[in-house]
C-alpha positions in Angstrom: -9.4 -17.3 -16.2 -7.5 -18.9 -19.1 -4.3 -20.9 -18.8 -1.0 -19.4 -20.0 0.0 -20.0 -23.6 2.7 -22.7 -24.2 5.2 -19.9 -24.8 5.0 -18.9 -21.1 7.5 -21.1 -19.3 8.1 -21.2 -15.6 11.7 -21.6 -14.5 12.1 -24.8 -12.5 12.7 -24.7 -8.8 16.5 -24.5 -8.4 18.2 -27.6 -7.1 20.3 -25.5 -4.8 19.3 -22.2 -3.1 21.7 -19.4 -4.1 22.6 -17.1 -1.2 24.6 -14.0 -1.8 26.5 -13.1 1.3 28.6 -10.1 0.3 27.5 -6.7 -0.9 30.2 -6.7 -3.6 28.9 -10.1 -4.9 25.4 -8.7 -5.0 26.6 -5.7 -6.9 28.2 -8.0 -9.4 25.2 -10.3 -9.7 22.9 -7.3 -10.3 25.2 -6.0 -13.1 24.1 -9.1 -15.1 20.5 -7.9 -15.2 20.9 -5.9 -18.4 17.5 -5.3 -20.0 15.8 -8.1 -18.0 13.0 -7.6 -15.5 13.9 -7.7 -11.8 11.6 -9.9 -9.7 11.5 -8.7 -6.2 10.0 -9.7 -2.8 10.8 -9.3 0.9 10.0 -11.1 4.1 9.8 -9.1 7.4 8.4 -9.1 10.9 6.1 -6.6 12.4 4.4 -7.5 15.7 5.5 -5.2 18.4 7.2 -2.5 16.3 6.0 0.6 14.3 8.4 -0.1 11.5 8.6 -3.5 9.7 11.9 -5.3 10.4 13.5 -6.7 7.3 14.1 -10.4 7.4 15.0 -11.4 3.8 15.2 -10.0 0.3 14.4 -12.2 -2.7 15.7 -11.2 -6.2 15.5 -12.8 -9.6 15.9 -12.2 -13.3 15.5 -14.7 -16.2 16.1 -18.0 -14.4 18.5 -16.7 -11.8 17.3 -16.4 -8.2 19.0 -15.4 -5.0 18.3 -14.8 -1.3 20.0 -12.0 0.5 20.2 -11.1 4.1 19.1 -7.5 4.9 22.5 -6.2 6.0 24.0 -7.4 2.6 21.2 -5.7 0.6 21.5 -2.5 2.6 25.3 -2.3 1.9 24.9 -3.0 -1.8 25.2 0.2 -3.8 23.8 -1.4 -7.0 20.7 -2.8 -5.2 19.7 0.6 -3.9 20.4 2.2 -7.3 18.1 -0.3 -9.1 15.3 0.3 -6.5 15.3 4.0 -7.3 15.8 3.6 -11.1 12.6 4.1 -13.0 14.1 2.6 -16.1 14.5 -0.8 -14.5 11.1 -2.5 -14.2 10.6 -4.3 -10.9 8.0 -7.0 -10.6 6.2 -7.4 -7.3 2.9 -8.9 -6.1 0.8 -6.9 -3.6 3.6 -4.5 -3.2 2.3 -2.0 -0.5 4.1 -3.5 2.4 7.3 -4.1 0.4 7.4 -0.4 -0.6 6.8 0.7 3.0 9.7 -1.5 4.1 12.0 0.1 1.5 10.9 3.6 2.4 11.5 3.2 6.2 14.4 0.8 6.1 16.5 2.3 3.2 14.9 5.7 2.8 14.2 4.8 -0.8 11.0 5.5 -2.7 11.2 2.7 -5.4 10.4 3.7 -9.0 9.6 1.6 -12.0 7.5 -0.8 -9.8 4.9 -3.1 -11.4 2.4 -4.7 -9.1 1.1 -7.9 -10.7 -1.9 -8.1 -8.3 -3.0 -4.8 -10.0 -2.3 -6.4 -13.3 -4.4 -9.4 -12.5 -7.4 -7.1 -11.7 -6.9 -5.2 -15.0 -6.7 -8.5 -16.9 -10.0 -9.7 -15.5 -8.6 -12.3 -13.1 -10.2 -10.8 -10.0 -9.6 -8.1 -7.5 -7.1 -8.5 -4.6 -6.3 -12.1 -5.9 -3.8 -14.0 -3.7 -0.5 -14.9 -5.2 -0.7 -18.6 -4.5 -4.2 -18.8 -6.0 -3.1 -17.1 -9.2 0.0 -19.3 -9.5 -2.1 -22.4 -9.1 -4.7 -21.2 -11.6 -2.1 -20.2 -14.2 0.6 -22.8 -13.8 -1.0 -25.7 -11.9 1.6 -25.5 -9.1 0.4 -25.5 -5.5 2.6 -23.5 -3.2 3.5 -24.5 0.3 2.1 -21.8 2.6 2.9 -23.5 5.9 5.9 -21.2 6.6 4.2 -17.9 5.6 4.0 -16.6 9.2 7.2 -18.2 10.4 10.1 -16.3 11.9 12.0 -14.7 9.1 14.5 -13.1 11.4 15.9 -16.4 12.7 19.0 -18.0 11.1 19.5 -20.4 9.6 16.2 -20.4 7.7 14.7 -23.9 7.2 14.8 -25.6 3.8 11.0 -25.0 3.6 11.4 -21.3 4.3 14.1 -21.0 1.6 12.0 -22.9 -1.0 8.9 -20.7 -0.1 11.0 -17.5 -0.5 12.2 -18.5 -4.0 8.7 -19.5 -5.0 7.6 -16.0 -4.1 9.6 -14.6 -7.1 10.0 -17.6 -9.4 6.6 -17.1 -11.0 6.6 -13.3 -11.3 8.1 -13.0 -14.8 6.0 -15.7 -16.4 3.0 -14.2 -14.7 3.9 -10.8 -16.1 4.2 -12.3 -19.6 0.7 -13.8 -19.3 -0.7 -10.6 -18.0 0.8 -8.6 -20.9 -0.9 -10.9 -23.4 -4.2 -10.4 -21.7 -3.8 -6.6 -21.4 -2.7 -6.3 -25.0 -6.0 -7.9 -26.1 -7.8 -5.3 -24.0 -5.7 -2.4 -25.1 -4.5 -1.8 -21.6 -0.8 -2.7 -21.6 0.0 0.9 -20.5 -2.5 0.7 -17.7 -0.4 -1.7 -15.6 2.7 0.6 -15.2 0.5 3.7 -14.9 -1.7 2.3 -12.2 1.3 0.8 -10.3 3.1 4.1 -10.3 0.0 6.0 -9.2 -0.5 3.5 -6.4 3.1 3.7 -5.3 3.0 7.5 -5.2 -0.3 7.4 -3.2 1.2 5.0 -0.7 4.2 7.2 -0.2 2.1 10.3 0.3 0.4 8.6 3.3 3.6 8.7 5.2 3.1 12.4 6.0 2.4 12.6 9.8 0.6 16.0 9.3 -2.3 14.3 7.5 -2.6 11.2 9.6 -5.6 12.7 11.5 -7.7 12.3 8.3 -7.5 8.5 8.8 -9.2 8.7 12.1 -12.7 8.5 10.6 -14.3 8.5 14.1 -13.3 12.1 14.5 -15.6 13.5 11.8 -18.1 14.7 14.5 -15.6 17.0 16.0 -15.7 20.8 15.3 -13.1 22.4 13.1 -11.2 23.6 16.1 -11.3 20.1 17.7 -10.1 18.6 14.5 -7.2 21.1 14.5 -6.3 19.7 18.0 -6.7 16.2 16.7 -4.3 17.0 13.8 -1.6 18.1 16.3 -2.2 15.0 18.5 -2.1 12.6 15.6 1.1 14.1 14.2 2.7 13.9 17.6 1.7 10.2 18.0 3.2 9.4 14.6 6.5 10.9 15.5 6.5 9.3 19.0 5.7 5.9 17.5 8.6 6.3 15.1 10.9 7.4 17.9 10.0 4.5 20.1 9.4 2.1 17.2 6.2 0.9 18.8 2.7 0.3 17.3 0.3 3.2 17.5 -2.1 1.7 20.0 0.8 0.8 22.3 1.6 4.6 22.5 -1.9 6.2 22.5 -5.0 4.6 20.9 -7.0 6.3 18.2 -10.1 6.5 20.4 -8.1 8.3 23.1 -6.7 10.9 20.6 -10.3 11.7 19.5 -11.5 11.9 23.2 -8.7 14.3 24.1 -9.4 16.4 21.0 -13.1 16.5 21.9 -12.5 17.6 25.6 -9.5 19.9 24.9 -8.3 19.6 28.5 -6.3 22.5 30.0 -4.9 20.7 33.1 -3.6 17.3 34.0 -6.6 16.8 36.2 -8.9 17.4 33.3 -6.8 15.1 31.1 -7.0 12.3 33.8 -10.8 12.7 34.0 -11.2 11.7 30.3 -12.6 8.2 30.3 -10.1 5.6 29.1 -6.9 7.7 29.4 -4.4 5.6 31.5 -2.8 7.2 34.4 0.6 6.1 33.1 0.0 8.0 29.9 -0.9 11.1 31.8 2.3 10.8 33.8 4.4 10.2 30.7 2.8 12.4 28.1 0.6 14.8 30.1 2.6 17.9 29.6 3.2 17.5 25.9 -0.5 16.5 25.3 -1.7 19.7 27.0 0.8 21.8 25.0 -0.5 20.2 21.8 -4.1 20.9 22.8 -3.3 24.5 23.3 -1.4 24.8 19.9 -4.4 23.2 18.1 -6.9 25.3 20.0 -5.1 28.6 19.2 -4.3 27.8 15.5 -6.2 29.3 12.6 -8.0 26.2 11.4 -10.3 27.9 8.9 -8.6 26.2 6.0 -8.2 22.8 7.7 -9.2 19.8 5.6 -12.1 18.1 7.5 -12.3 14.4 8.2 -14.8 13.0 5.7 -18.2 12.3 7.4 -20.3 9.2 6.5 -22.7 9.7 3.7 -26.1 11.1 4.6 -29.3 9.2 3.5 -29.7 11.4 0.5 -26.0 11.0 -0.4 -26.3 7.2 0.0 -29.1 7.2 -2.6 -27.1 9.3 -4.9 -24.0 7.1 -4.4 -26.0 4.1 -5.5 -27.1 5.9 -8.7 -23.5 7.0 -9.4 -22.1 3.6 -8.7 -24.4 2.0 -11.2 -22.9 4.0 -13.9 -19.3 3.1 -12.9 -20.4 -0.6 -12.4 -21.8 -0.8 -15.9 -18.5 0.4 -17.4 -16.5 -1.9 -15.1 -18.6 -4.9 -16.2 -18.4 -4.1 -19.9 -14.6 -4.0 -19.6 -14.4 -7.0 -17.2 -12.5 -5.0 -14.6 -13.4 -5.0 -10.9 -15.2 -1.8 -9.9 -12.9 -1.9 -6.8 -9.9 -0.9 -8.9 -11.8 1.2 -11.5 -13.7 3.3 -8.9 -12.7 2.5 -5.2 -15.5 3.2 -2.8 -13.7 6.0 -0.9 -13.1 7.9 -4.1 -16.7 7.6 -5.2 -17.9 8.8 -1.8 -15.7 11.9 -2.1 -17.2 12.6 -5.5 -20.6 12.3 -4.0 -19.7 14.7 -1.1 -18.1 17.2 -3.4 -20.6 16.7 -6.2 -17.7 17.1 -8.6 -15.1 15.1 -10.5 -12.6 17.9 -10.3 -9.2 16.7 -9.0 -10.2 13.0 -9.4 -8.5 10.4 -11.7 -11.7 9.0 -13.2 -11.3 10.6 -16.6 -7.5 10.5 -16.8 -5.1 7.8 -18.1 -6.4 4.3 -18.6 -9.7 5.0 -16.8 -10.7 7.6 -19.4 -10.9 4.8 -22.0 -13.0 2.5 -19.8 -15.4 5.2 -18.7 -15.8 7.0 -22.0 -19.2 5.2 -22.8 -20.8 6.5 -19.5 -19.0 9.8 -19.1 -21.9 11.9 -20.4 -24.4 10.0 -18.1 -22.1 10.5 -15.1 -21.6 14.2 -15.8 -25.4 14.7 -16.2 -26.1 12.9 -13.0 -23.7 15.2 -11.1 -25.4 18.2 -12.6 -28.8 17.0 -11.5 
């Protein structure tokens, strides 16, 4: 990894932390953004809840930084407009949890987001690289991480917490400028916004409770009918967790959903006899679980998408052959294979024996994979 050019300057840590405490003041502050990039981060708590609880919003542009309490950000019209505006680039680092927070807290699917962790991978700095490590490598500053897991809901925040919060956005724009220079050399400037948008859309699509059963990989051995039951049960649990605002396993664990789907009980007694199902859960949810089992059992599941099974021995051998082709392209471009061709996607190609519907020869990946495309297609035909 090379150091940033002298033209990339990092704004100094502010002498005084700027708190914006009124929605109208935040609206006015954000009006000054003009054509600048918006640096964005959040702090939140999520221990005993289903939804993350917002604790703090950090915002910055140019050399202006501010901290905002969640109630102020929520009441700011301009803040919510900018989140949803695809024409205002928003710089984040490892943005998945931030985007989840905005979706559930504000009901907003942010647009125009740029994930600089993705950018670091595309620029050859490494896959899933931590923010503090990249800051130290690029700018020679060591961030204080002692308050990372502190209580962000408490007030007042300590001086260390406030400094940490500002540091989480202070380096984003100079980091972006460094990444742009590296991506320009590779001819991949467009790839950063393209991949960030694709990733954001993919994250949002995972919110659909109807498809949550597909994440329960242990249910792949179930019959189609049983997986139809599992789909009903998993969808109910998602909605129940949302209603109670409790973690999934505090309502009904994954393994128990699979066990109920496997046995398809028709009575409370049969439900109680399933190993591991708590008597309290039977008392509280027994009737609804039995109704869901009946709905799933009676449904036409002929077109149900099945949970992906693990690869067979033959498929594993083919996977290794296929991965070698992708890996050679990744190494030639100095891009981690984890971002070029994630394992789950490659496994699906192996299982389907087809590239149809996959992103491998679209957008920025098409350029990287062009040298091995013919070999990959021939391998899939063999």
